[in-house]
N, C-alpha and C positions, 0 to 999 in steps of 0.2 A: 470496314476499313475505307477511309477516304484519302485520296491523293489529289491535291490541287494541281492545276496546270503548271503553276510555278515550280512545284516540287518535281513534276515529271521532267520539266526542262533542266532542272539542276541535275537530276539523275542521269539524263542523257549527256550533259556536259561532262559528268564524271566518267561515264563509260567511254567517251571519246578518248580519254587518256589511257585506256586499258586495252592492250592488244587483244583481239578476239580470241587468240589461242589461250589467253590466261583467264578468260571469263568462265566462271562455273556455269554449266548449262542449267537453265531454270527448269524445275520440275513442276508438274501440275499439283494442284491442291490435293487431288486424290492420292498422290504418292506420299504426302506428308502425314506423319503419325500424329494423332490428336494428343495434346498434353495441356496441362493447366498449371498456373502458378498463383498462389494466394499471398497477398501482402497484407499483413495485419497491422494497421496503424496504431492499434491500442497496445501492442506488445513490443516494447522497446528493448532491443538486445544490448545496445550501448547508447546511453543518453548524451555522450560527448565524444564523438569520434574526432580525433585531433588532426587527421588529414592524411593526404597522399603526397609523397615527395620522392626525392632521390638525392644521391650524392652528386654535388658539383663543386669541385675544389678550385681555389682561386689561382690556378696555375697559368691561365690563358695568356697573360701578358708578362709572365716571368721570363727571365733570360733563357732558361732551358727550352721553353716552348717556342720563343721567338727564334732561337737558333735551329729549331727543327721545322720551320716553315709556317708557324702560326703568326698572325698579324692582326691589325685592326679590322681588316675585311672579314676575316673568319670570326672575330669577336662580334661583329654586327650580326652575322648569321646566327651565332649561338644565342645572343640576346633575343633575337626574333623567335627562336625555338622555345626558349624558356617561357616567353610571353604566350606562345601558342599553347603550351602544355598546361599552364596555370597551376603549378604545384603549390601546395599549402606550406610545405616545409622543404628547405634545402639544407642538407648536411654539408658542412664546410670544414675541410682540413686546415689546421693552423699550427705552424711550427714556432718553437721558441726563438730560434735564431733570426727570424724575420724582424723581431723587435728587440730582443735581448741576447745577442750573440755572446757577449761577455757580461759577467756579473756587474750589475749597475753600480753597486757600492760595497758589496761584501756584508751588508747589514740587512737581513731579511725583514727586520721590523720597519724599515724606512724605504720607501720608493724614491729613488733618485731619478727624476724624469730626465735630467741631463744625460744620464747613462742609458736611456731607452732610445733606440733608433726608430722613432715613429715615422720618419720620412725616408726610410730606406727604400730601395727600388722594389723590393718584394712587398713591403707594406703598401706602396702605391698600387701594386697589382691587386692586393687584398681590397683596398678601398674601391677600386674600379668595379669589382664584383659585388661588394656589399652595397655600393651606391645603386647598382641596377636592381638588386634584389629588393632593396627598400622601395625603389620607385614602383615596383610591381606588387608591393604589399605582400611579400613572401617572407614568412618567418624563417629564421636561421637557427640551425643547431650547430654550435661551434665545438669542434673536437680540439681541445686545448692540449697540444702535445701529441705527436705521433711518431716522429723520427728526429734524431739529433745529428746535426753536423759535427765535424771535429771541434769547432769552436765551443759548442755546448758540452760535448763529451769531456773536454779538458777540465771543466769545473763543476759539472753537475751529473756526469755519467759514471756508472760503476766501471772501474778499471778491469781489464782482463777478460771481458766478455767476448765470445766468438764473433758476435755481430754488435759492436758497440753502438751503432746507429740506432738500435732498437732498445737501448738501455732505459730502464725506469730511472727517475731522478733520485740522486743520492741524498739531497737536502730537501726534505719535504716542506720546510718553512720557506725556503727560497722559491720552491715550486708554487706554493700558495700565494706568495707575493707576486710572482709573474702572472698567474691566472687573474688575480685581482687587478693588477696593473693593466692587463689586456682589456678586461671588461670595463674598467673605469675609462680607459682611453677610447675604446670603440663605442661604448654606449653613451657615456656622459660627454666626452669631449667631441667625438665625431658625430654623435646623434643617431647611431644605428640601434634605435630602440626596438627594431624587429629581431634582434638577437634575444630569443626567448629561452633557448635550451643550451646547456653546456655539459659536456662530458670531457673526461681526461683519459687519453689513450684509447686504443682500439684493440678489441679482442685480447684482453690481458691474460686470458687463460692459455693463449697460444704464444707465438714468438715475439710479439711486438710490445711486450712489457717485461723485458729481460732483467732478471736479477741473478745474483750469485746463488750457487746451490744451497747455501746455508740460510737464505732468506725466503720465507714463506710468501709466495706471490699473493694469495688471497688476503693474508693479514696486512702485507705491505700496501696492497691496493686499498684496503679499508683505511689504513692510516693516511694515505695520500688524500683520499676524499675528505677525511676529517680535517686535515690541514687546510684544504681548499675551502671547505665550509666555514671553518673558524675564521679564516682570513677575510672571506667575503662578508661575514657578519661584522667583524671588527671594522671593516672599511665602509660599512653601510650600503653595500650593493647586493647583498644576498637576496633580498626580496624581488630584485629585478630579473632574476633568471631562475630556471628550474634545473636542478642537477639530475643527470641521468646516469644510470649504471645498472648492471656491471658490464654491459656491452659484450657479453660472452658469445662464443660461437661453438655450438655443440656441447655445451657443458651446463646442464640445468642445475648441477650442484653449486655452481657459482651464483646462480639466482637465489637458490636456497640460502647460501651463505650471506648474500647481500641483504636478504630479508631479515635474517637473524642478527646480523652485525652492523648493518648500515642504514636501517630504516629511519633512524633519526636524522640522517644526512640526505638521503635520496628522496627526490620528489616523484620520480618516474623510474620504472624498471624497464630494461630493454635486453634484446638479444638479436643475434644474426641467424636467419633461417636459410641455411643452404642444404642442398640434397633433399628437399621436400617437394611434395606435389599436393594436389587437391585432397587426396585421401589421407596423407600422412601428417599434413600440417596441423589438423585439429589435435592430434595426440602430442605433437611438439609443443603446441600452445598450452594444452592442458597440463603437461609436465611442469610448466612454469607458472601458470595461473593458479595452480593448487597452492603455491607458496605466496604469490603476490595478492590474490583476491582478498585474503583476510586483512591486508593493510589498507584496503580501500583506494589504492593508488593505481594509476594506469600502467599498462605494459605495452611498449612499442616494439615493433620489428624494425630495427634501424638499418638493417641490410638484409636484402633477399635477392635471389635470382632463381630462375628455373633451372632444372637439371639439363645439362647440355654441354657440348664441346664448342670450341671457338667457331667451327664451321656451322654447327647447328644453330648457334645463336644468331646467325644471319638469315634464318629461314622463317617462313610464315608460321610453321608449327610451333616454334619457340615462343612467338607472340601469344598463341593460344595458351601455352603452358604458363606464361607470366600472368595472363588474365585469370586463369584458373586459380593460381595461388592468391591473387588479390581477392577474388570472390571468397575463397576459403578463409583468408585472414579477416576480412570484414565481418563475415557471418559468425566467426568463432571468437570474437571479442578482442582482437588486436586493436589497440587504441590508435595506432598509426602504422602505415606501411611505407617504408623508404627503400626504393630500388637501388641496387648497386649496378651501374651508375648512369647519370644522364648521358655522358659522352665518354668515349675513349679519350684519355688525356695524357699529357707528357708530365711525368712526375719530376719535381726539382731535386736537387741534392738534399740529403745524401743518397736517396734511392736512385734517382736520376735515370729513368728509363721511360719508354713509350708504352703505356698500358693499353695495348690494342688487342686484347683477348676477346673483343667483340661483346663484352658485357654491356657496353654503352648502347643506349637507345639509338644513337647515331655514332658513326666512326670518326676517327681523327680527320678533321676537315681538310687538311692539306692532301689527304689521300682521296677522299670522296665526300661530296656534300649530300649524297643520297642516304637517308636514314635507313636503319634496319627495320624490318617489319614490326618488331616489338615496339617501336616508337608509336605506331598507330594504335596498337592494342592498349598500351599504357595510357595514351591520351584519352581513351574513353573513360578511364577512372579519374585521372587527375583533373579533367575538365568538369565532370558531372557528379562529383561528391566533394563537399567543401569541409574545411575545418569547422568543428562544432556542429556537424550534422548529427541527427539521431539515426542510428542503425535500427531498422525495423525487422521484425520477423518476416521471412520470405521462405515459402516452402513449395515443393513440387513433389508429387507422387512418382514422377518419371525420373528414374535414377540417372538418366542421361543429362538432365537439366541441372546445372549447378547455378544457384541463384543467390543474390544478396540485394537488399533494398535499403534506401536511405531517404529521410526527409531532411532537406537542406534548411539552413537557418532562415531563409526567406520564404519557406513554405513550399518550394518546389519538390518534386519527387524524382528519383532515379531508381530504376530496376536493372540490375546487371545480370546477364544470362549467358552462360557458356553452354552451347549444345555440344556435349563431349562425344556424341556418337560420330564415328567416322563415316557412316554410310546413310544414316536416316535423317531426312529433313523432318521438321516438326511444325505442326499446326497448333499454335500456342494461344491459349486464352489466359489473360492476366486479369485477376480479380483483386480489387481493393476492398477491404471490409467496411470502409466508409467512403463517402463520396469525395472525389477530388475536384471535379468540375474544371478540368484543365485540358488543354491540347497536348497530346503526347506525340513525340517524334522518335523515330528509331535511327540509331547510328550503328552501322554494321561493319565489323571486321570480318572479311571473308576471303576465300582463297584467290579470288580474282583481283584483289587489291594490288596495285603496282606502286611501290615507293617512288617518290619523286623528290628532287632536290628542293622543290618549293617547301616541303615539310608541312603542308597543310594538314590539319587534323581532319578526321573523317566527317564529311557533311552528313546531314540527315538524308535518308533515302525513302522513308515512309512517314506518314502523318495521320493521326486520328484526332479530329477536331472535337473539342469540348467533351471529353470523356467524362461520364458520370462516375462510374466505379468499375467498369469492365470494358475491355476491348480485345480484339482478336487479331493476331498476326498469323495469316494463313500459310506463311512460308518462312520459317527460320532455318537456314541451310545447315546441313550437317557440318560439324567441325568448324563452327563459327562462334563469334562473340558479338553480343548485341547489348546496347544500353537503350532502354526505353525511358525517356526523360521528358519532363515538362519544362526544362530549362530551354529557352529559345535558342535556336541555332544562330551562328554568327556569320557575317559576310567575310568571304575570303577571296583571294585572287590566285588563279592558277596560271603559271607561265609555262608554255611548252618549251622543251629542250632546255631545262634549267641548269645544267652543268655540262659544259663542253669546252674543248680547246679550239683556238683559232690561231692562224698565222698572221704575220704583220700586214696591216692594211686591209684585211679580209672583211667582208660584210656578212652579217648574219641577220636574218629576219625573225624577230620574236613576235609571238602572239599571246595575248592574255585574255582569260575569261573571268568574269565576276560571278562567283558562286553565291547563291542566296542573297542577291542584291541587284541593284539597277545601276545604269550608267556605264561609262567606259573607264579607261585608265590614262594617265599620262606617264611618260617615261623619263628616266634620268639615269646618269652614271655617277656612282659615288666617287668622290675624289676629283671630279672635274675632267676636262678634255685630255689631260695626259693619259687617262685610262680609256680613251676612246670617246666617241660621240654616238648619240642615238636620236633618230628623228621622231616626230610625233606619231608616225606610223609604225614605230618599233623596229626600224632598220638600224642596226648597230654597225659601226665601222671601228675596227681595232686600230690602235696606234701603230706607228712604224718603228717603235723602239721600246725597250723594256722600261716600264715605269718603276717607281720605288717598290711597289708590291707586285707580285707575279700573277695577279689576276685582277679582273674588273668585276664589280658588283653592279648588276643592272637592277633598277628598282622600278616596279610598276605600282603606281599609287591610284587609288580610287578617285575619280572625279567628284564623287559625292561626299566621301568621308576620308580626310587625309590621314586618319589613324588606321586605315585599312590599306595594307600594302603587301607586296611579296618581292622576293629577291631571286635573281638568277645569277649564275657564276659563269664568267668567261675566263678561261685559263690561258696564259701566255706561255704554256709549257705543255709538252706531251703528257698525257694522263692515262691512268689505268694500266700501267705496266705490271705484268705478272710474269714470273719465271717458274717453270715446272720442270723438275728433274725427271728425265726418262732414262732408260738404260743406254748408257754411252752417249747421251746428248741432253741438251737443255732447250726447252721450247719456250719462246717469248711471245707474248701477245700484248697489244695495247690498243687504245681507242683511237679512232681517226681524229685528226685535227682539221678543222675547216680551212680549205684553201691550200692544204699541204701538197707540194709537188714531189716530196721525197722525205724519207726518214733515215736517220743514222743510228745504228746500234753501237754503244760503247761499253767496254768491259774492263773490270779490274779484279785482281785477286785480293784486294784490300777494301774493306768497307769504307765508303766515302771517297774512293779514288786514290790517286789519279786514274782516269779512264783512258783507254786507247780504243779508237774506232775500229770495229771489226767488220762492219758492213755499212755501205753508204748507198744513197740514192735508191733505197727500197721504196716500192710503190704500194706494197701491201702493209698490213698491220700485224704480221706474224713473222717470226724468224727462228730457225733452228740452228743452234750452235753445236757443231759436232767436234770441234777442236777442244775437247775437255778431258780432264783426268778424273777418274772415279774418286780419288781421295781428296779432291780440292773443292772448295766453295768459290763460286764466281758471283760477282756483283755487277749489275747492269744498269744503265740508263739509256733512254731513247730521246732523240730530239727530232723535231719536224722543221721543214724549211719551205720557203717559196721564193719567188724572184727577189724579194726584198732582203731576205736573210733567214737566219736560224732562230727559232724561238728557244725558250729555256729547256734544259734537260728535265726529264721526268723525275719523279722520286725513284730512289734506288729500289731494285728488286734483286733477290739473290736466290740461288739454288745450287745444289750439288747433283751431278748425274747419279742415277741409280746404279747400284752394283748388283752383280749376280752371285758373288761368292766372297768369302773371307775366311782365312784360317790363322790360328795363332797357337803355337805349342809352348809359348812362354819360355823359350829356351835360353834367352839372353839373361842379362843381369839388370835390366831396366824395362819399364813399360815402353812398348814400341809406339812412339808418338806419330808414326805414319799411319797407324791403324786406330789409335785410341786417344781420347781426351780424358784426363783425370778430372773428375767433378765431385762436388758435394751433392750427393743424391741419396736420400733414403725414402722409405715408403711415404712418410708424411712431412719430411723436411728437406729443404735444400740449403739449410744454414751450414756455414763452415764449422767443421768440428775437428777434434784432435785425432780422429781415425786416420789411418795411413793406407797407401797403396804401394806395393813393392813387388818385384819379381825376384825370386831366389829359388835355387834348386829345381829349376824347371817348372815352377808353379807361380801363379798369381796369388798374392796374399793380401787380403783386405782385413785390417785388424786394428785393435786399440781399445781405449776406454773413452766412451762418449761423454762430452760435456754439454750436450744439447738434449733437451727433452723432446719427446714425441717422434721417435723413429728417424733419427739422423743417420746418414751413412756416407761411406766413401765408395766411389764407383769408377768404373771405366765405361765410357760411352764411345761407341764405334764412330769413326769418321765416315766410313761408307754408309750409304743409305739404301734401303731395299724396298721392294714391292712384292706383294703376294697376290696371285691370281689362281683361279681354278685350273688354268692350263699349265701354270708353273708355280706350284706351291713353294712357300719359303720354309726352310727347315733350319732350326738353330739347335746345335748339340754342344754340350760341354761336360767334361768330367767335374763334378763337384767333389773334390778330393776329400774334404773334411769340413766340419763345422764344430766350433767350440765357443764357449762364452760363459758369462755369469750375469746374475742380476734378474731383472724382471722380464727381459726379452732380448733375443738376438736371433738374426736370420741371415741366410745366404740366399741370393736371389738372382734370377736372370729375367731381363725385361725385353719385351717388344714395345718400343716407346716412340710415339708420335708427338705427344705433348702432355701437359699436366692433366688433361682430362681424357686422353686417348692412349691407353696403354694396357699391357698385361704384365703383371708382376708375379712371377712364378718362384716360390720360395719354400725352403724348409724352415719351419718354426721350431727353434730350439726350446722355447718356453712351453710349447704345447705338444712336442713330439709328433708333429704331423707335417705333411706337405699341403700347401694351400696356394691359391692364386687370388689376386686382387685385380679387378678390371675397372678402368675408367673412374676411379675414386671409390669403389665399393669396399666393403669390409672383406674379411676372409671367406673364401669358398673352398671347401674341402676337396683335395685331390686324392690323398691317400693317408691313412693313419699308419705312421711308422716312425719310430724314434731312433733308428740307426743313423748316426751322424757321420758315418764313414763314407767311403767312395761310392758314388752313384752317378750314372749317366743321366743327365737331364736333357730332355728334348721337347721342343715345341714345333708343331707343323701348322702353318697358317695357309689355308687354301683360298683366301680372298674373302671369306665370310665366316669361317669357323677356325678356332685355334684348338688343337688337340695337345694334351699333355701326356708325356711318356716319362716313366722312371725305369731305368734299366731295360729299355726297349719294350715295355709293357704299357699300353695305353691305359691311363687311369681316369681321365676326365676330359671334357671338352666344353667350349662355350662359344656362342655366336659373338661376332664383333661387327662393327659398322665402318671400320677403317681398314685400308689395305696398302697404303703407300706412304712414302717419306718415313719409313720405319728405321729407327736406330736400335742397335743391340746394346744393352747395358748389363754389366756384371756388378753385383753389389754385396758388400758386407755392412750390416746395419744393426744398431742396438737401440733399445726403446727409451730408457730414461737416463738421466745424468748418473754416471758411475757404473753403468752396465758395460760389459766388455763383449767383444766379438772377435773371432778369428775364423775367417772364411777363406778356403783355398780352392782354386780352380785350375784346370789344365785342359789342353787339347780342345780348344774351341773350333767349331766348324760351322760355317753358315753357307748354305747352298740352295740352289733351285733345281728341281727335277730329281737329281740323284746325287749321292755323296761323291766328292772328288776322290 
């Protein structure tokens, strides 16, 4: 191994930005276990890998996003990050109402361009994103149609659906006309010839391609694609795009059906790989490739994410899991891998919510500009394997080493390695079966990495000059991801303290280092002096009043190459506010603002305010609100001030205080709305259904006939929130009075619920005559085989790390859990498929800590 002086300097610069407490202690070579990897250039696993990418939807400059704090400053940062990651393909959501909210002319055979709103505000937002993707030479995969506003529902949606916004189109000829008009406009008129792939609808086997019960979804999906194909052929645009389907999630039978019924229409097959890991993804792929391979066509994974909760997706370990999936997909013949998603985004109408479940490689910019660790792991792949690379055979006898290799179109090589051992470093020798005669550099994702708002990709930390066919890395850390590549490293600029708040007129000193390059930087402020000024030495002075946008973007540009630059964020608002419910109180924390002489805490019982100040002139960055009610939710903002005045309020945070007990004997004639919220919640669906919740004869009754597929339900969710600890375990008991139903499946259930991927669902299964639990998205786990659907006492005890299941006071099963706070209690009656019925009755609920009341 050879490390030049320049590379040592770069590594030292990197380490300066990592607190010593976070740096993994280096171990000696003697402690690293010997291992080897062989890359066989003559054995090609995939001759045409189509690329790495992710979902990035054109919502950034739409009204819903702008109303939730997004603006041109954040868009500049997002563009910079897309350029940093260098994806090959970006998957883009595209709705009908953006261009054709009303039928253009009622004649599907003729496009009336006067009836197409090609200059609507939302189309302008689409163009902004497509312009940038084209400038970066990134291919686009367009999802034509995903959700319908009321305008579209009125003329092309099926009537009477529980969620009409997810309707499939009723008029397939009109749908084909719209898809063709879209492509003619975007590709031919606007010049977006980087739109290479087109699909229609998302996950049609699930809820987002809704049809009436008497319409077969697979057949109707086939017919829709046939209508699109025929219209594109008729309009002479079919050869310009490749049609992709069936976009299934967890339904290999849809891929089988597509091969059998749609092979004359589809150019590429695809699916969404959720709930997989390195070991299971090969079988998931094999289940689909067994059908697809005989066609000779590619198979793409057009959505994937690693297993994890919203909190775990913000961790280093989640990044390792993402990398492991990508290695597995590349080596097992996936033709492309598209991650869900680049960034947390604000969805427009009709869905209209902030998707901040932390799948994004970075979070919603108005909240924080610091990426999740997965951003850096993903970047190792998106930067160092390109579209139309050859995937080569890469093997290791060490089961801890998960490896994939590629020869890029320009002849460079990249070898991707995950050391999956949690404890053992590796001394790795990499052999190529033929000479490469190139310099190899290592880029390492390791536990000491500290995310920064600069969002620089990982620089090289080791180099081997002019490798013939073999080199040795004497220390690949345990639980790390490395790419060994002959692709030259790029110059980047790292700015210290790249996301912070300041008060009016305050000065902040910025420092920048050039990584893998020479020269210094010059400084500027985007938007001009109303956003502040900065000196040649990097001293920034904030303005004395709020400019049009609530932050300034500081730019450091290389004196040598103007195309090399980095950004820092200065916020004119308090930042980082969090609210955490504790027992009988709520604890607030926020980040300090430079120059602040005091902070004000404001509270409301309504989201969005109006707010009332409850604490003023605070000098610290934490506050405990004890004037709270256990059944209420509170919404908070914080502001900072100095002698000039008060800067903007922080983004809102909310919480409810934790409770210690709750009882309900359902003795009234209605659901107690002081204790419960009635919601649409089943094991697999939150879609609105025709099931009902009522209280009668001293019992809670959850019943009806479902009109939603895939385990929809009607539920009561507790307003109080709870925590479980070893010192004070949480117990939930309820009489499940009876369960009845008909059809393919029906259940009664009690939940401990934190979120969509953090829960216990404890149920009696009427269809299988047994008691089961589901945990964090898992399938059924047996608790007890018993078909008596009469009165039974259900009980769960959560001691902070384990949940025990009791039926009639006898412990039947237990399971470990990783969550213990912000727990809601849910009671559910649910049915499996359309037409199934359920009648679940409950009584005498008791929730307590320590001992029963």
